[in-house]
PDB file of N, H, CA, C and O in Angstrom:
ATOM      1  N   MET A   1      34.594   7.252  10.608  1.00  0.00           N
ATOM      2  CA  MET A   1      33.315   6.533  10.686  1.00  0.00           C
ATOM      3  C   MET A   1      32.440   6.925   9.501  1.00  0.00           C
ATOM      4  O   MET A   1      32.315   8.102   9.164  1.00  0.00           O
ATOM      5  N   ASN A   2      31.856   5.945   8.896  1.00  0.00           N
ATOM      6  H   ASN A   2      31.958   4.989   9.170  1.00  0.00           H
ATOM      7  CA  ASN A   2      30.998   6.171   7.752  1.00  0.00           C
ATOM      8  C   ASN A   2      29.581   6.468   8.238  1.00  0.00           C
ATOM      9  O   ASN A   2      28.924   5.609   8.826  1.00  0.00           O
ATOM     10  N   HIS A   3      29.120   7.690   7.988  1.00  0.00           N
ATOM     11  H   HIS A   3      29.653   8.388   7.510  1.00  0.00           H
ATOM     12  CA  HIS A   3      27.802   8.091   8.496  1.00  0.00           C
ATOM     13  C   HIS A   3      26.657   7.634   7.599  1.00  0.00           C
ATOM     14  O   HIS A   3      25.494   7.758   7.983  1.00  0.00           O
ATOM     15  N   THR A   4      26.956   7.119   6.435  1.00  0.00           N
ATOM     16  H   THR A   4      27.901   7.018   6.124  1.00  0.00           H
ATOM     17  CA  THR A   4      25.877   6.670   5.553  1.00  0.00           C
ATOM     18  C   THR A   4      25.477   5.221   5.828  1.00  0.00           C
ATOM     19  O   THR A   4      24.441   4.772   5.338  1.00  0.00           O
ATOM     20  N   PHE A   5      26.274   4.479   6.599  1.00  0.00           N
ATOM     21  H   PHE A   5      27.116   4.844   6.997  1.00  0.00           H
ATOM     22  CA  PHE A   5      25.949   3.073   6.848  1.00  0.00           C
ATOM     23  C   PHE A   5      24.623   2.886   7.585  1.00  0.00           C
ATOM     24  O   PHE A   5      23.839   2.034   7.168  1.00  0.00           O
ATOM     25  N   PRO A   6      24.318   3.640   8.673  1.00  0.00           N
ATOM     26  CA  PRO A   6      23.011   3.444   9.322  1.00  0.00           C
ATOM     27  C   PRO A   6      21.836   3.787   8.405  1.00  0.00           C
ATOM     28  O   PRO A   6      20.790   3.140   8.461  1.00  0.00           O
ATOM     29  N   ALA A   7      22.009   4.794   7.574  1.00  0.00           N
ATOM     30  H   ALA A   7      22.858   5.320   7.529  1.00  0.00           H
ATOM     31  CA  ALA A   7      20.937   5.156   6.647  1.00  0.00           C
ATOM     32  C   ALA A   7      20.730   4.053   5.610  1.00  0.00           C
ATOM     33  O   ALA A   7      19.595   3.721   5.270  1.00  0.00           O
ATOM     34  N   PHE A   8      21.826   3.489   5.109  1.00  0.00           N
ATOM     35  H   PHE A   8      22.749   3.759   5.385  1.00  0.00           H
ATOM     36  CA  PHE A   8      21.717   2.393   4.142  1.00  0.00           C
ATOM     37  C   PHE A   8      21.078   1.170   4.779  1.00  0.00           C
ATOM     38  O   PHE A   8      20.270   0.486   4.151  1.00  0.00           O
ATOM     39  N   LEU A   9      21.443   0.892   6.034  1.00  0.00           N
ATOM     40  H   LEU A   9      22.099   1.447   6.544  1.00  0.00           H
ATOM     41  CA  LEU A   9      20.875  -0.250   6.737  1.00  0.00           C
ATOM     42  C   LEU A   9      19.370  -0.087   6.936  1.00  0.00           C
ATOM     43  O   LEU A   9      18.608  -1.029   6.719  1.00  0.00           O
ATOM     44  N   LEU A  10      18.943   1.100   7.346  1.00  0.00           N
ATOM     45  H   LEU A  10      19.562   1.866   7.522  1.00  0.00           H
ATOM     46  CA  LEU A  10      17.506   1.353   7.520  1.00  0.00           C
ATOM     47  C   LEU A  10      16.767   1.279   6.185  1.00  0.00           C
ATOM     48  O   LEU A  10      15.642   0.782   6.121  1.00  0.00           O
ATOM     49  N   LEU A  11      17.396   1.770   5.128  1.00  0.00           N
ATOM     50  H   LEU A  11      18.309   2.174   5.180  1.00  0.00           H
ATOM     51  CA  LEU A  11      16.767   1.699   3.810  1.00  0.00           C
ATOM     52  C   LEU A  11      16.635   0.253   3.350  1.00  0.00           C
ATOM     53  O   LEU A  11      15.601  -0.127   2.799  1.00  0.00           O
ATOM     54  N   ALA A  12      17.654  -0.547   3.565  1.00  0.00           N
ATOM     55  H   ALA A  12      18.493  -0.238   4.013  1.00  0.00           H
ATOM     56  CA  ALA A  12      17.598  -1.956   3.179  1.00  0.00           C
ATOM     57  C   ALA A  12      16.538  -2.706   3.982  1.00  0.00           C
ATOM     58  O   ALA A  12      15.819  -3.542   3.433  1.00  0.00           O
ATOM     59  N   LEU A  13      16.438  -2.414   5.271  1.00  0.00           N
ATOM     60  H   LEU A  13      17.021  -1.735   5.717  1.00  0.00           H
ATOM     61  CA  LEU A  13      15.402  -3.052   6.094  1.00  0.00           C
ATOM     62  C   LEU A  13      14.004  -2.627   5.669  1.00  0.00           C
ATOM     63  O   LEU A  13      13.084  -3.444   5.643  1.00  0.00           O
ATOM     64  N   ALA A  14      13.842  -1.353   5.336  1.00  0.00           N
ATOM     65  H   ALA A  14      14.590  -0.689   5.357  1.00  0.00           H
ATOM     66  CA  ALA A  14      12.534  -0.872   4.884  1.00  0.00           C
ATOM     67  C   ALA A  14      12.131  -1.534   3.570  1.00  0.00           C
ATOM     68  O   ALA A  14      10.972  -1.906   3.391  1.00  0.00           O
ATOM     69  N   VAL A  15      13.071  -1.681   2.663  1.00  0.00           N
ATOM     70  H   VAL A  15      14.013  -1.379   2.808  1.00  0.00           H
ATOM     71  CA  VAL A  15      12.771  -2.340   1.382  1.00  0.00           C
ATOM     72  C   VAL A  15      12.417  -3.804   1.613  1.00  0.00           C
ATOM     73  O   VAL A  15      11.508  -4.328   0.969  1.00  0.00           O
ATOM     74  N   ALA A  16      13.118  -4.466   2.520  1.00  0.00           N
ATOM     75  H   ALA A  16      13.856  -4.041   3.043  1.00  0.00           H
ATOM     76  CA  ALA A  16      12.827  -5.867   2.815  1.00  0.00           C
ATOM     77  C   ALA A  16      11.426  -6.023   3.405  1.00  0.00           C
ATOM     78  O   ALA A  16      10.690  -6.935   3.029  1.00  0.00           O
ATOM     79  N   VAL A  17      11.061  -5.138   4.323  1.00  0.00           N
ATOM     80  H   VAL A  17      11.659  -4.397   4.628  1.00  0.00           H
ATOM     81  CA  VAL A  17       9.727  -5.212   4.932  1.00  0.00           C
ATOM     82  C   VAL A  17       8.646  -4.903   3.900  1.00  0.00           C
ATOM     83  O   VAL A  17       7.614  -5.574   3.867  1.00  0.00           O
ATOM     84  N   LEU A  18       8.870  -3.901   3.065  1.00  0.00           N
ATOM     85  H   LEU A  18       9.708  -3.356   3.092  1.00  0.00           H
ATOM     86  CA  LEU A  18       7.874  -3.578   2.042  1.00  0.00           C
ATOM     87  C   LEU A  18       7.716  -4.714   1.035  1.00  0.00           C
ATOM     88  O   LEU A  18       6.600  -5.017   0.612  1.00  0.00           O
ATOM     89  N   PHE A  19       8.821  -5.341   0.650  1.00  0.00           N
ATOM     90  H   PHE A  19       9.728  -5.095   0.993  1.00  0.00           H
ATOM     91  CA  PHE A  19       8.740  -6.495  -0.245  1.00  0.00           C
ATOM     92  C   PHE A  19       7.941  -7.618   0.407  1.00  0.00           C
ATOM     93  O   PHE A  19       7.136  -8.277  -0.251  1.00  0.00           O
ATOM     94  N   SER A  20       8.164  -7.832   1.693  1.00  0.00           N
ATOM     95  H   SER A  20       8.818  -7.296   2.227  1.00  0.00           H
ATOM     96  CA  SER A  20       7.450  -8.898   2.401  1.00  0.00           C
ATOM     97  C   SER A  20       5.964  -8.581   2.532  1.00  0.00           C
ATOM     98  O   SER A  20       5.130  -9.483   2.445  1.00  0.00           O
ATOM     99  N   VAL A  21       5.630  -7.331   2.737  1.00  0.00           N
ATOM    100  H   VAL A  21       6.308  -6.599   2.808  1.00  0.00           H
ATOM    101  CA  VAL A  21       4.216  -6.944   2.813  1.00  0.00           C
ATOM    102  C   VAL A  21       3.527  -7.159   1.468  1.00  0.00           C
ATOM    103  O   VAL A  21       2.387  -7.622   1.418  1.00  0.00           O
ATOM    104  N   VAL A  22       4.213  -6.827   0.390  1.00  0.00           N
ATOM    105  H   VAL A  22       5.139  -6.451   0.431  1.00  0.00           H
ATOM    106  CA  VAL A  22       3.641  -7.055  -0.943  1.00  0.00           C
ATOM    107  C   VAL A  22       3.442  -8.550  -1.192  1.00  0.00           C
ATOM    108  O   VAL A  22       2.415  -8.959  -1.732  1.00  0.00           O
ATOM    109  N   ALA A  23       4.416  -9.357  -0.803  1.00  0.00           N
ATOM    110  H   ALA A  23       5.251  -9.025  -0.365  1.00  0.00           H
ATOM    111  CA  ALA A  23       4.282 -10.804  -0.970  1.00  0.00           C
ATOM    112  C   ALA A  23       3.115 -11.341  -0.142  1.00  0.00           C
ATOM    113  O   ALA A  23       2.380 -12.216  -0.600  1.00  0.00           O
ATOM    114  N   ALA A  24       2.944 -10.825   1.065  1.00  0.00           N
ATOM    115  H   ALA A  24       3.541 -10.114   1.437  1.00  0.00           H
ATOM    116  CA  ALA A  24       1.830 -11.255   1.908  1.00  0.00           C
ATOM    117  C   ALA A  24       0.486 -10.840   1.311  1.00  0.00           C
ATOM    118  O   ALA A  24      -0.474 -11.610   1.343  1.00  0.00           O
ATOM    119  N   ALA A  25       0.420  -9.644   0.775  1.00  0.00           N
ATOM    120  H   ALA A  25       1.200  -9.019   0.749  1.00  0.00           H
ATOM    121  CA  ALA A  25      -0.829  -9.185   0.167  1.00  0.00           C
ATOM    122  C   ALA A  25      -1.184 -10.017  -1.060  1.00  0.00           C
ATOM    123  O   ALA A  25      -2.352 -10.339  -1.278  1.00  0.00           O
ATOM    124  N   ILE A  26      -0.191 -10.360  -1.850  1.00  0.00           N
ATOM    125  H   ILE A  26       0.758 -10.098  -1.672  1.00  0.00           H
ATOM    126  CA  ILE A  26      -0.450 -11.202  -3.022  1.00  0.00           C
ATOM    127  C   ILE A  26      -0.904 -12.590  -2.596  1.00  0.00           C
ATOM    128  O   ILE A  26      -1.822 -13.154  -3.190  1.00  0.00           O
ATOM    129  N   ALA A  27      -0.265 -13.144  -1.568  1.00  0.00           N
ATOM    130  H   ALA A  27       0.481 -12.685  -1.085  1.00  0.00           H
ATOM    131  CA  ALA A  27      -0.674 -14.465  -1.078  1.00  0.00           C
ATOM    132  C   ALA A  27      -2.096 -14.423  -0.519  1.00  0.00           C
ATOM    133  O   ALA A  27      -2.874 -15.352  -0.735  1.00  0.00           O
ATOM    134  N   PHE A  28      -2.435 -13.363   0.189  1.00  0.00           N
ATOM    135  H   PHE A  28      -1.803 -12.609   0.364  1.00  0.00           H
ATOM    136  CA  PHE A  28      -3.793 -13.203   0.714  1.00  0.00           C
ATOM    137  C   PHE A  28      -4.808 -13.122  -0.425  1.00  0.00           C
ATOM    138  O   PHE A  28      -5.846 -13.782  -0.400  1.00  0.00           O
ATOM    139  N   ALA A  29      -4.486 -12.296  -1.427  1.00  0.00           N
ATOM    140  H   ALA A  29      -3.643 -11.760  -1.448  1.00  0.00           H
ATOM    141  CA  ALA A  29      -5.412 -12.130  -2.549  1.00  0.00           C
ATOM    142  C   ALA A  29      -5.584 -13.436  -3.324  1.00  0.00           C
ATOM    143  O   ALA A  29      -6.697 -13.775  -3.727  1.00  0.00           O
ATOM    144  N   LEU A  30      -4.500 -14.163  -3.533  1.00  0.00           N
ATOM    145  H   LEU A  30      -3.596 -13.888  -3.206  1.00  0.00           H
ATOM    146  CA  LEU A  30      -4.616 -15.435  -4.252  1.00  0.00           C
ATOM    147  C   LEU A  30      -5.407 -16.460  -3.454  1.00  0.00           C
ATOM    148  O   LEU A  30      -6.161 -17.246  -4.027  1.00  0.00           O
ATOM    149  N   ALA A  31      -5.240 -16.456  -2.149  1.00  0.00           N
ATOM    150  H   ALA A  31      -4.627 -15.818  -1.684  1.00  0.00           H
ATOM    151  CA  ALA A  31      -6.012 -17.393  -1.321  1.00  0.00           C
ATOM    152  C   ALA A  31      -7.500 -17.057  -1.348  1.00  0.00           C
ATOM    153  O   ALA A  31      -8.346 -17.949  -1.405  1.00  0.00           O
ATOM    154  N   ARG A  32      -7.809 -15.762  -1.308  1.00  0.00           N
ATOM    155  H   ARG A  32      -7.122 -15.037  -1.262  1.00  0.00           H
ATOM    156  CA  ARG A  32      -9.220 -15.373  -1.368  1.00  0.00           C
ATOM    157  C   ARG A  32      -9.808 -15.679  -2.739  1.00  0.00           C
ATOM    158  O   ARG A  32     -10.964 -16.087  -2.848  1.00  0.00           O
ATOM    159  N   TRP A  33      -9.019 -15.486  -3.772  1.00  0.00           N
ATOM    160  H   TRP A  33      -8.080 -15.155  -3.684  1.00  0.00           H
ATOM    161  CA  TRP A  33      -9.474 -15.763  -5.127  1.00  0.00           C
ATOM    162  C   TRP A  33      -9.729 -17.254  -5.312  1.00  0.00           C
ATOM    163  O   TRP A  33     -10.602 -17.662  -6.078  1.00  0.00           O
ATOM    164  N   GLU A  34      -8.947 -18.060  -4.593  1.00  0.00           N
ATOM    165  H   GLU A  34      -8.237 -17.728  -3.971  1.00  0.00           H
ATOM    166  CA  GLU A  34      -9.120 -19.505  -4.647  1.00  0.00           C
ATOM    167  C   GLU A  34     -10.392 -19.942  -3.912  1.00  0.00           C
ATOM    168  O   GLU A  34     -10.877 -21.052  -4.129  1.00  0.00           O
ATOM    169  N   GLY A  35     -10.930 -19.086  -3.052  1.00  0.00           N
ATOM    170  H   GLY A  35     -10.535 -18.184  -2.876  1.00  0.00           H
ATOM    171  CA  GLY A  35     -12.153 -19.395  -2.329  1.00  0.00           C
ATOM    172  C   GLY A  35     -11.938 -19.709  -0.864  1.00  0.00           C
ATOM    173  O   GLY A  35     -12.856 -20.184  -0.196  1.00  0.00           O
ATOM    174  N   ALA A  36     -10.737 -19.453  -0.345  1.00  0.00           N
ATOM    175  H   ALA A  36      -9.991 -19.068  -0.888  1.00  0.00           H
ATOM    176  CA  ALA A  36     -10.455 -19.732   1.063  1.00  0.00           C
ATOM    177  C   ALA A  36     -11.154 -18.702   1.945  1.00  0.00           C
ATOM    178  O   ALA A  36     -11.411 -17.573   1.527  1.00  0.00           O
ATOM    179  N   ALA A  37     -11.454 -19.114   3.166  1.00  0.00           N
ATOM    180  H   ALA A  37     -11.245 -20.031   3.506  1.00  0.00           H
ATOM    181  CA  ALA A  37     -12.055 -18.201   4.128  1.00  0.00           C
ATOM    182  C   ALA A  37     -11.029 -17.143   4.543  1.00  0.00           C
ATOM    183  O   ALA A  37      -9.827 -17.311   4.336  1.00  0.00           O
ATOM    184  N   VAL A  38     -11.523 -16.056   5.130  1.00  0.00           N
ATOM    185  H   VAL A  38     -12.499 -15.920   5.299  1.00  0.00           H
ATOM    186  CA  VAL A  38     -10.636 -14.960   5.509  1.00  0.00           C
ATOM    187  C   VAL A  38      -9.560 -15.401   6.510  1.00  0.00           C
ATOM    188  O   VAL A  38      -8.395 -15.050   6.320  1.00  0.00           O
ATOM    189  N   PRO A  39      -9.898 -16.155   7.568  1.00  0.00           N
ATOM    190  CA  PRO A  39      -8.824 -16.567   8.479  1.00  0.00           C
ATOM    191  C   PRO A  39      -7.748 -17.429   7.803  1.00  0.00           C
ATOM    192  O   PRO A  39      -6.565 -17.305   8.117  1.00  0.00           O
ATOM    193  N   THR A  40      -8.154 -18.282   6.897  1.00  0.00           N
ATOM    194  H   THR A  40      -9.116 -18.383   6.643  1.00  0.00           H
ATOM    195  CA  THR A  40      -7.196 -19.108   6.165  1.00  0.00           C
ATOM    196  C   THR A  40      -6.327 -18.240   5.256  1.00  0.00           C
ATOM    197  O   THR A  40      -5.119 -18.455   5.151  1.00  0.00           O
ATOM    198  N   ALA A  41      -6.944 -17.267   4.605  1.00  0.00           N
ATOM    199  H   ALA A  41      -7.925 -17.093   4.690  1.00  0.00           H
ATOM    200  CA  ALA A  41      -6.190 -16.371   3.730  1.00  0.00           C
ATOM    201  C   ALA A  41      -5.220 -15.512   4.538  1.00  0.00           C
ATOM    202  O   ALA A  41      -4.105 -15.253   4.086  1.00  0.00           O
ATOM    203  N   LEU A  42      -5.624 -15.074   5.714  1.00  0.00           N
ATOM    204  H   LEU A  42      -6.530 -15.284   6.081  1.00  0.00           H
ATOM    205  CA  LEU A  42      -4.721 -14.309   6.580  1.00  0.00           C
ATOM    206  C   LEU A  42      -3.546 -15.166   7.031  1.00  0.00           C
ATOM    207  O   LEU A  42      -2.412 -14.694   7.115  1.00  0.00           O
ATOM    208  N   SER A  43      -3.829 -16.417   7.318  1.00  0.00           N
ATOM    209  H   SER A  43      -4.750 -16.800   7.250  1.00  0.00           H
ATOM    210  CA  SER A  43      -2.758 -17.325   7.710  1.00  0.00           C
ATOM    211  C   SER A  43      -1.760 -17.523   6.575  1.00  0.00           C
ATOM    212  O   SER A  43      -0.551 -17.510   6.805  1.00  0.00           O
ATOM    213  N   ARG A  44      -2.249 -17.703   5.368  1.00  0.00           N
ATOM    214  H   ARG A  44      -3.231 -17.713   5.181  1.00  0.00           H
ATOM    215  CA  ARG A  44      -1.349 -17.857   4.215  1.00  0.00           C
ATOM    216  C   ARG A  44      -0.553 -16.577   3.973  1.00  0.00           C
ATOM    217  O   ARG A  44       0.626 -16.632   3.623  1.00  0.00           O
ATOM    218  N   GLY A  45      -1.191 -15.436   4.158  1.00  0.00           N
ATOM    219  H   GLY A  45      -2.149 -15.391   4.443  1.00  0.00           H
ATOM    220  CA  GLY A  45      -0.476 -14.169   4.013  1.00  0.00           C
ATOM    221  C   GLY A  45       0.601 -14.008   5.068  1.00  0.00           C
ATOM    222  O   GLY A  45       1.693 -13.522   4.772  1.00  0.00           O
ATOM    223  N   GLY A  46       0.307 -14.408   6.291  1.00  0.00           N
ATOM    224  H   GLY A  46      -0.579 -14.803   6.531  1.00  0.00           H
ATOM    225  CA  GLY A  46       1.299 -14.336   7.362  1.00  0.00           C
ATOM    226  C   GLY A  46       2.473 -15.256   7.126  1.00  0.00           C
ATOM    227  O   GLY A  46       3.620 -14.900   7.397  1.00  0.00           O
ATOM    228  N   ILE A  47       2.186 -16.438   6.624  1.00  0.00           N
ATOM    229  H   ILE A  47       1.254 -16.727   6.404  1.00  0.00           H
ATOM    230  CA  ILE A  47       3.259 -17.381   6.309  1.00  0.00           C
ATOM    231  C   ILE A  47       4.128 -16.827   5.185  1.00  0.00           C
ATOM    232  O   ILE A  47       5.353 -16.936   5.236  1.00  0.00           O
ATOM    233  N   ALA A  48       3.503 -16.237   4.175  1.00  0.00           N
ATOM    234  H   ALA A  48       2.508 -16.149   4.134  1.00  0.00           H
ATOM    235  CA  ALA A  48       4.267 -15.649   3.071  1.00  0.00           C
ATOM    236  C   ALA A  48       5.107 -14.473   3.554  1.00  0.00           C
ATOM    237  O   ALA A  48       6.246 -14.304   3.119  1.00  0.00           O
ATOM    238  N   PHE A  49       4.550 -13.657   4.454  1.00  0.00           N
ATOM    239  H   PHE A  49       3.625 -13.795   4.807  1.00  0.00           H
ATOM    240  CA  PHE A  49       5.303 -12.529   5.005  1.00  0.00           C
ATOM    241  C   PHE A  49       6.530 -13.018   5.767  1.00  0.00           C
ATOM    242  O   PHE A  49       7.636 -12.516   5.568  1.00  0.00           O
ATOM    243  N   ALA A  50       6.326 -13.994   6.634  1.00  0.00           N
ATOM    244  H   ALA A  50       5.427 -14.401   6.795  1.00  0.00           H
ATOM    245  CA  ALA A  50       7.435 -14.502   7.443  1.00  0.00           C
ATOM    246  C   ALA A  50       8.507 -15.155   6.572  1.00  0.00           C
ATOM    247  O   ALA A  50       9.701 -14.976   6.811  1.00  0.00           O
ATOM    248  N   ALA A  51       8.083 -15.902   5.576  1.00  0.00           N
ATOM    249  H   ALA A  51       7.113 -16.048   5.381  1.00  0.00           H
ATOM    250  CA  ALA A  51       9.048 -16.587   4.712  1.00  0.00           C
ATOM    251  C   ALA A  51       9.851 -15.593   3.882  1.00  0.00           C
ATOM    252  O   ALA A  51      11.070 -15.720   3.772  1.00  0.00           O
ATOM    253  N   SER A  52       9.185 -14.618   3.305  1.00  0.00           N
ATOM    254  H   SER A  52       8.195 -14.515   3.395  1.00  0.00           H
ATOM    255  CA  SER A  52       9.911 -13.666   2.464  1.00  0.00           C
ATOM    256  C   SER A  52      10.799 -12.749   3.293  1.00  0.00           C
ATOM    257  O   SER A  52      11.882 -12.376   2.841  1.00  0.00           O
ATOM    258  N   LEU A  53      10.370 -12.376   4.497  1.00  0.00           N
ATOM    259  H   LEU A  53       9.490 -12.679   4.864  1.00  0.00           H
ATOM    260  CA  LEU A  53      11.210 -11.545   5.352  1.00  0.00           C
ATOM    261  C   LEU A  53      12.436 -12.326   5.820  1.00  0.00           C
ATOM    262  O   LEU A  53      13.533 -11.771   5.892  1.00  0.00           O
ATOM    263  N   THR A  54      12.261 -13.588   6.133  1.00  0.00           N
ATOM    264  H   THR A  54      11.370 -14.038   6.074  1.00  0.00           H
ATOM    265  CA  THR A  54      13.394 -14.429   6.514  1.00  0.00           C
ATOM    266  C   THR A  54      14.382 -14.550   5.365  1.00  0.00           C
ATOM    267  O   THR A  54      15.593 -14.470   5.574  1.00  0.00           O
ATOM    268  N   LEU A  55      13.877 -14.742   4.163  1.00  0.00           N
ATOM    269  H   LEU A  55      12.894 -14.808   3.993  1.00  0.00           H
ATOM    270  CA  LEU A  55      14.750 -14.843   2.999  1.00  0.00           C
ATOM    271  C   LEU A  55      15.493 -13.530   2.753  1.00  0.00           C
ATOM    272  O   LEU A  55      16.690 -13.544   2.467  1.00  0.00           O
ATOM    273  N   CYS A  56      14.804 -12.407   2.860  1.00  0.00           N
ATOM    274  H   CYS A  56      13.831 -12.395   3.093  1.00  0.00           H
ATOM    275  CA  CYS A  56      15.451 -11.107   2.668  1.00  0.00           C
ATOM    276  C   CYS A  56      16.534 -10.871   3.714  1.00  0.00           C
ATOM    277  O   CYS A  56      17.608 -10.371   3.381  1.00  0.00           O
ATOM    278  N   MET A  57      16.274 -11.220   4.967  1.00  0.00           N
ATOM    279  H   MET A  57      15.401 -11.626   5.238  1.00  0.00           H
ATOM    280  CA  MET A  57      17.267 -11.023   6.018  1.00  0.00           C
ATOM    281  C   MET A  57      18.477 -11.936   5.813  1.00  0.00           C
ATOM    282  O   MET A  57      19.609 -11.543   6.094  1.00  0.00           O
ATOM    283  N   ALA A  58      18.239 -13.140   5.328  1.00  0.00           N
ATOM    284  H   ALA A  58      17.319 -13.459   5.099  1.00  0.00           H
ATOM    285  CA  ALA A  58      19.357 -14.048   5.049  1.00  0.00           C
ATOM    286  C   ALA A  58      20.229 -13.505   3.923  1.00  0.00           C
ATOM    287  O   ALA A  58      21.456 -13.582   3.995  1.00  0.00           O
ATOM    288  N   VAL A  59      19.607 -12.960   2.893  1.00  0.00           N
ATOM    289  H   VAL A  59      18.611 -12.897   2.834  1.00  0.00           H
ATOM    290  CA  VAL A  59      20.372 -12.380   1.784  1.00  0.00           C
ATOM    291  C   VAL A  59      21.151 -11.156   2.262  1.00  0.00           C
ATOM    292  O   VAL A  59      22.317 -10.991   1.902  1.00  0.00           O
ATOM    293  N   LEU A  60      20.528 -10.303   3.064  1.00  0.00           N
ATOM    294  H   LEU A  60      19.581 -10.437   3.356  1.00  0.00           H
ATOM    295  CA  LEU A  60      21.219  -9.120   3.574  1.00  0.00           C
ATOM    296  C   LEU A  60      22.382  -9.523   4.491  1.00  0.00           C
ATOM    297  O   LEU A  60      23.439  -8.892   4.466  1.00  0.00           O
ATOM    298  N   ALA A  61      22.192 -10.544   5.278  1.00  0.00           N
ATOM    299  H   ALA A  61      21.334 -11.057   5.298  1.00  0.00           H
ATOM    300  CA  ALA A  61      23.285 -11.016   6.153  1.00  0.00           C
ATOM    301  C   ALA A  61      24.422 -11.595   5.322  1.00  0.00           C
ATOM    302  O   ALA A  61      25.591 -11.396   5.653  1.00  0.00           O
ATOM    303  N   ALA A  62      24.099 -12.300   4.263  1.00  0.00           N
ATOM    304  H   ALA A  62      23.149 -12.462   3.994  1.00  0.00           H
ATOM    305  CA  ALA A  62      25.135 -12.857   3.404  1.00  0.00           C
ATOM    306  C   ALA A  62      25.890 -11.748   2.661  1.00  0.00           C
ATOM    307  O   ALA A  62      27.103 -11.842   2.472  1.00  0.00           O
ATOM    308  N   LEU A  63      25.186 -10.718   2.249  1.00  0.00           N
ATOM    309  H   LEU A  63      24.201 -10.642   2.403  1.00  0.00           H
ATOM    310  CA  LEU A  63      25.848  -9.612   1.575  1.00  0.00           C
ATOM    311  C   LEU A  63      26.741  -8.822   2.515  1.00  0.00           C
ATOM    312  O   LEU A  63      27.753  -8.262   2.094  1.00  0.00           O
ATOM    313  N   ASP A  64      26.371  -8.776   3.774  1.00  0.00           N
ATOM    314  H   ASP A  64      25.548  -9.230   4.116  1.00  0.00           H
ATOM    315  CA  ASP A  64      27.160  -8.022   4.757  1.00  0.00           C
ATOM    316  C   ASP A  64      28.493  -8.704   5.048  1.00  0.00           C
ATOM    317  O   ASP A  64      29.459  -8.037   5.416  1.00  0.00           O
ATOM    318  N   ARG A  65      28.556 -10.008   4.889  1.00  0.00           N
ATOM    319  H   ARG A  65      27.771 -10.550   4.589  1.00  0.00           H
ATOM    320  CA  ARG A  65      29.784 -10.760   5.210  1.00  0.00           C
ATOM    321  C   ARG A  65      30.816 -10.672   4.097  1.00  0.00           C
ATOM    322  O   ARG A  65      31.986 -10.988   4.311  1.00  0.00           O
ATOM    323  N   THR A  66      30.397 -10.247   2.915  1.00  0.00           N
ATOM    324  H   THR A  66      29.447  -9.990   2.741  1.00  0.00           H
ATOM    325  CA  THR A  66      31.356 -10.183   1.804  1.00  0.00           C
ATOM    326  C   THR A  66      32.055  -8.849   1.758  1.00  0.00           C
ATOM    327  O   THR A  66      32.895  -8.622   0.887  1.00  0.00           O
TER     328      THR A  66
END
């Protein structure tokens, strides 16, 4: 049994979540810079977070199958 696989999996998930948080923060900042209200900017940040996390998980799932 390979004992490094769970550690690699947790590291990959942590990187994916951190990337998604950065994307959400950038989307929030750009929305606020554009002049959007805070609830609208939070919504755009949430959408960016969900989209980027979904994309990261799809890429990780595709890499796992190869």
